[in-house]
C-alpha positions in Angstrom: 0.0 0.0 0.0 1.5 3.4 -1.0 2.1 6.0 1.8 -0.6 8.3 0.5 -3.3 5.6 0.8 -2.1 5.1 4.4 -2.4 8.8 5.1 -5.8 8.9 3.6 -7.0 6.1 5.8 -5.5 7.3 9.0 -5.3 11.1 9.1 -7.5 14.1 8.9 -5.2 17.0 8.1 -5.6 20.6 9.2 -4.3 23.5 7.1 -1.3 23.8 9.4 -0.5 20.0 9.0 -0.3 20.4 5.3 2.1 23.4 5.6 4.3 21.2 7.8 4.0 18.2 5.5 4.9 20.4 2.5 8.0 21.8 4.2 9.2 18.3 5.1 8.8 16.6 1.7 9.2 19.5 -0.6 7.0 20.6 -3.4 5.9 17.5 -5.2 3.6 17.4 -8.3 0.9 15.5 -6.4 1.0 17.7 -3.2 -2.0 19.7 -4.1 -4.0 16.5 -4.9 -3.1 15.1 -1.5 -4.3 18.3 0.1 -7.6 18.2 -1.8 -8.0 14.5 -0.8 -7.2 15.0 2.9 -8.0 18.5 4.0 -11.6 19.3 4.2 -12.8 22.5 5.8 -15.6 21.7 8.1 -18.8 23.5 7.1 -21.2 23.9 10.0 -24.9 23.8 9.3 -26.3 27.3 9.6 -27.9 27.8 12.9 -26.3 24.8 14.7 -24.2 27.0 17.0 -27.1 29.4 17.6 -29.5 26.7 18.5 -27.5 24.4 20.7 -28.2 24.8 24.5 -25.2 26.3 26.2 -23.6 27.2 29.6 -21.3 30.2 30.3 -18.9 29.9 33.2 -16.5 32.8 32.7 -18.2 36.1 32.4 -17.4 39.3 34.2 -20.6 41.2 34.5 -18.9 44.5 34.4 -17.3 43.4 31.2 -20.7 43.1 29.5 -21.2 46.9 29.7 -21.9 47.8 26.1 -20.9 51.4 25.1 -24.5 52.3 24.5 -25.5 51.4 28.0 -22.4 53.0 29.4 -23.4 56.3 27.8 -27.0 55.9 29.0 -25.9 55.3 32.6 -23.4 58.1 32.4 -26.1 60.5 31.4 -28.5 59.2 34.1 -25.9 59.5 36.8 -24.3 62.7 35.5 -20.9 61.0 35.1 -18.4 62.5 32.6 -16.8 60.1 30.2 -13.5 60.8 28.4 -15.2 60.0 25.0 -17.6 62.1 22.9 -19.5 59.2 21.3 -20.1 55.5 21.3 -18.0 55.1 18.2 -15.1 57.0 19.7 -15.3 54.7 22.7 -15.3 51.6 20.5 -12.2 52.9 18.8 -10.4 52.9 22.1 -10.9 49.1 22.3 -7.5 48.4 20.8 -5.7 46.4 23.5 -2.1 45.2 23.5 -2.3 43.2 26.8 -4.4 42.5 29.8 -3.5 45.8 31.6 -4.3 48.0 28.6 -7.8 46.5 28.7 -8.2 46.8 32.5 -7.5 50.5 32.4 -10.6 51.1 30.2 -12.6 48.4 32.0 -12.2 50.1 35.4 -12.9 53.6 33.9 -16.1 52.3 32.4 -17.3 50.9 35.7 -17.5 54.4 37.1 -21.0 54.8 35.6 -22.3 52.0 37.9 -23.5 53.8 41.0 -27.0 52.7 42.2 -28.8 49.4 42.4 -30.8 50.0 39.2 -27.5 50.4 37.3 -26.4 46.9 38.3 -29.8 45.5 37.6 -29.8 47.1 34.1 -26.3 45.8 33.4 -27.1 42.3 34.4 -30.5 42.2 32.7 -29.0 43.4 29.4 -26.5 40.5 29.5 -29.1 37.9 30.4 -31.5 39.1 27.7 -28.7 38.6 25.2 -28.1 35.1 26.7 -31.7 34.2 26.2 -31.4 35.2 22.6 -28.3 33.0 22.2 -29.9 30.0 23.9 -27.7 30.0 26.9 -29.4 28.0 29.6 -27.0 28.4 32.6 -24.6 31.1 33.6 -22.1 31.5 36.4 -21.3 35.2 36.7 -18.2 36.9 38.2 -18.6 40.3 39.9 -15.9 42.6 41.3 -17.2 44.3 44.4 -13.9 46.0 45.2 -14.2 47.9 41.9 -17.3 49.6 43.3 -16.8 49.7 47.1 -13.5 51.6 46.7 -15.6 54.3 44.9 -18.0 54.5 47.8 -20.7 52.2 46.3 -22.1 49.9 49.0 -21.6 46.1 48.7 -25.3 45.7 49.2 -26.1 48.0 46.3 -24.0 45.9 43.9 -25.2 42.5 44.9 -28.9 43.4 45.3 -29.0 44.9 41.8 -27.3 41.9 40.2 -29.3 39.3 42.2 -32.6 40.9 41.3 -31.9 40.6 37.6 -30.7 36.9 38.0 -34.0 36.1 39.8 -36.1 37.8 37.1 -34.2 35.9 34.4 -34.8 32.6 36.1 -38.5 33.4 36.1 -38.9 35.0 32.7 -36.2 33.3 30.6 -35.6 30.0 32.5 -31.9 30.8 32.8 -30.4 29.2 35.9 -27.5 31.1 37.4 -24.9 31.4 40.2 -22.9 34.4 41.3 -19.1 34.3 42.0 -17.4 37.0 44.0 -13.9 37.8 42.6 -11.0 39.3 44.6 -8.9 41.8 42.7 -5.4 40.4 42.7 -3.7 43.7 42.3 -5.0 44.7 45.7 -3.8 43.3 49.0 -5.0 40.1 50.7 -6.2 42.3 53.6 -8.5 44.0 51.2 -9.8 40.6 50.0 -10.4 39.6 53.6 -12.5 42.8 54.1 -14.5 42.0 51.0 -15.1 38.5 52.2 -16.4 39.8 55.5 -18.8 42.1 53.6 -20.0 39.2 51.6 -21.0 36.9 54.5 -24.4 38.5 55.2 -25.2 37.7 51.5 -23.8 34.2 51.3 -27.1 32.7 50.1 -26.7 34.9 46.9 -23.0 33.9 46.3 -21.9 30.4 45.4 -18.2 30.9 45.3 -15.1 33.1 45.2 -12.6 33.8 42.4 -9.5 35.7 41.6 -9.1 38.1 38.7 -7.5 41.4 37.5 -3.8 41.8 36.7 -2.2 38.4 36.8 1.5 38.8 36.3 3.3 39.7 39.5 0.4 38.6 41.6 0.7 34.8 42.1 -2.0 32.7 43.8 0.0 32.3 47.0 -0.7 36.0 47.7 -4.3 35.0 48.5 -3.9 31.5 50.1 -5.2 32.5 53.5 -8.4 34.3 52.2 -9.2 31.3 50.0 -8.8 29.0 53.0 -11.2 31.2 54.9 -13.7 31.2 52.0 -13.5 27.4 51.9 -14.3 27.2 55.6 -17.3 29.4 55.0 -18.6 27.0 52.4 -17.8 28.9 49.2 -16.7 27.1 46.0 -13.4 28.3 44.6 -12.1 29.2 41.2 -9.2 31.4 40.0 -7.8 33.1 36.9 -4.4 31.5 36.2 -2.3 30.9 33.2 -3.8 33.6 30.9 -0.6 35.7 30.8 1.0 34.2 33.9 3.2 31.1 33.8 2.1 27.4 34.4 3.4 27.8 38.0 0.4 30.1 38.6 -2.0 27.2 37.6 -0.2 24.8 39.9 -0.4 27.3 42.7 -4.1 27.8 42.2 -4.6 24.0 42.3 -2.3 23.3 45.3 -2.5 26.4 47.4 -6.0 27.8 46.7 -7.7 24.5 46.2 -9.7 25.6 43.2 -12.3 23.5 41.4 -11.9 25.3 38.0 -9.1 27.1 36.3 -10.2 30.3 34.5 -8.2 30.6 31.3 -5.4 28.2 31.9 -4.1 28.2 28.3 -0.4 28.5 29.4 -0.6 24.9 30.8 0.6 23.7 27.5 4.1 24.9 28.3 4.3 22.3 31.1 3.8 18.7 29.9 3.5 17.3 33.4 0.8 19.9 34.3 -0.9 19.1 31.0 -1.1 15.4 31.9 -2.3 16.3 35.4 -5.1 18.5 34.1 -6.2 15.8 31.6 -6.2 13.0 34.2 -8.1 15.0 36.8 -10.5 16.5 34.2 -9.9 19.9 35.9 -12.1 22.3 33.9 -10.5 25.2 32.0 -12.8 28.2 31.2 -11.2 29.3 28.0 -12.1 32.7 26.4 -11.0 32.6 22.7 -11.9 36.1 21.5 -10.5 37.6 24.7 -7.2 35.7 24.1 -6.8 37.1 20.6 -7.9 40.6 21.5 -5.4 40.7 24.4 -2.6 39.2 22.2 -2.3 36.0 24.2 -2.5 34.4 20.7 -1.9 36.5 17.6 -4.7 35.0 15.6 -7.5 32.5 16.2 -5.7 29.8 14.1 -2.8 30.0 16.6 -5.1 29.2 19.6 -4.3 26.0 21.5 -7.9 25.2 22.4 -8.2 22.3 19.9 -4.9 20.8 21.1 -6.0 21.0 24.7 -9.3 19.4 23.8 -7.6 16.6 21.9 -5.2 16.0 24.8 -8.2 15.1 27.0 -8.7 18.3 29.0 -12.1 19.5 30.0 -12.1 22.7 28.0 -15.0 25.1 27.9 -15.7 28.2 25.7 -16.8 31.5 27.3 -16.8 35.2 26.5 -15.0 36.8 29.4 -15.7 40.5 28.8 -17.8 40.4 25.7 -18.6 44.1 25.3 -14.9 44.8 25.0 -13.7 41.7 23.0 -16.2 41.5 20.2 -18.5 38.7 21.1 -20.7 36.7 23.4 -21.1 32.9 23.5 -22.2 32.3 20.0 -19.6 34.6 18.5 -16.8 32.8 20.5 -18.0 29.4 19.4 -18.3 30.5 15.8 -14.8 32.0 15.9 -13.1 28.9 17.2 -15.1 26.6 14.9 -13.9 28.6 11.9 -10.4 29.5 13.1 -9.6 26.0 14.2 -11.7 24.0 11.8 -13.6 22.3 14.6 -15.9 19.4 13.8 -19.5 19.2 15.0 -18.3 16.6 17.5 -15.7 19.0 18.9 -18.4 21.7 19.4 -20.7 19.3 21.1 -18.0 18.2 23.5 -17.1 21.8 24.3 -20.7 22.7 25.0 -21.2 19.6 27.1 -18.1 20.4 29.1 -19.7 23.8 29.9 -22.4 22.0 31.8 -20.1 19.3 33.3 -17.8 21.9 34.7 -20.6 23.9 36.2 -21.7 24.0 39.9 -25.1 22.7 39.0 -26.3 19.6 40.9 -25.4 16.3 39.3 -29.0 15.6 38.2 -29.2 19.0 36.5 -25.9 18.5 34.7 -27.0 15.1 33.4 -30.3 16.6 32.2 -28.5 19.5 30.4 -25.9 17.2 28.8 -28.8 15.0 27.6 -30.5 18.0 26.0 -27.3 18.8 24.1 -27.0 15.2 22.8 -30.7 15.3 21.7 -30.2 18.6 19.9 -27.1 17.3 18.2 -28.8 14.1 17.1 -31.7 16.1 15.6 -29.4 18.4 13.8 -26.8 16.1 12.1 
């Protein structure tokens, strides 16, 4: 049997595979025929991504503040913005790294002042999720961003929680709320925030860690995470977005997290990669965020497909969609097209979103079954 028949039987090439193959064997007369035989761009049935039931596990509610709503809240609250129009603001969304984004992110949050603002912000996001057939969300909020401006913790959480309750009733979207500590601030500040959260513990399922990663390793917050665990909170943490694999290991071993938010730098450590695969530790990956913040130059460079093929529990999420150009459906479409994902890949990513959630086991099983039923009816 000639080698090309063997290849045809055993391999499904990506575009990058053919570039590598071509470099190795040189330009041969039959190369393009081989490419035509083996490489097939996956064409997804129109509407498949839009219709599949989904979960989102990595969403910063402040990062869903669209420019139109930002301007409306600024006018309502008489807050001056350093931009003259929505379009001028959008033009400022050209980021070179995480910090360049955070500078605008925190500036935009200044328009959030009263309970109604937080309700309107959350309701706008949930309405969009209903339109995108997202059935479950686990939302991050950053209370320190607001309390340091004199906004009461109760104002923030009551506004968000009211919108979550209304969405459960009107849209059938289940939800949990996760309090994130800002890692560029001190652990003492985090302890203070945790104390403020205790009277509202029935509204908060867990704690997380976000903001500027590099220079702020997980061990900086080991004691406050231990205290949160003792209080019964679930634990997650951003690690391995721009920070090294050691930050992921620290989040696992020192913070005791149940999910890693981002985690894409794990690929640099083969032992860590094996550990994550064997434990099925979820990674809440945010593809459009990663390209907009230059973690990967282009979507075709993203390692999501490699991580999925390595057996990791990878999920797709939107992070800060108002700033990064897309919500759940846009992120799934971007990775499908950029990485030539198959229908099976997409179904696995979506099911991982439910498997990695904090929903009860029976609810997870029901949601996963719904995904399988949808996929079988839409071949």
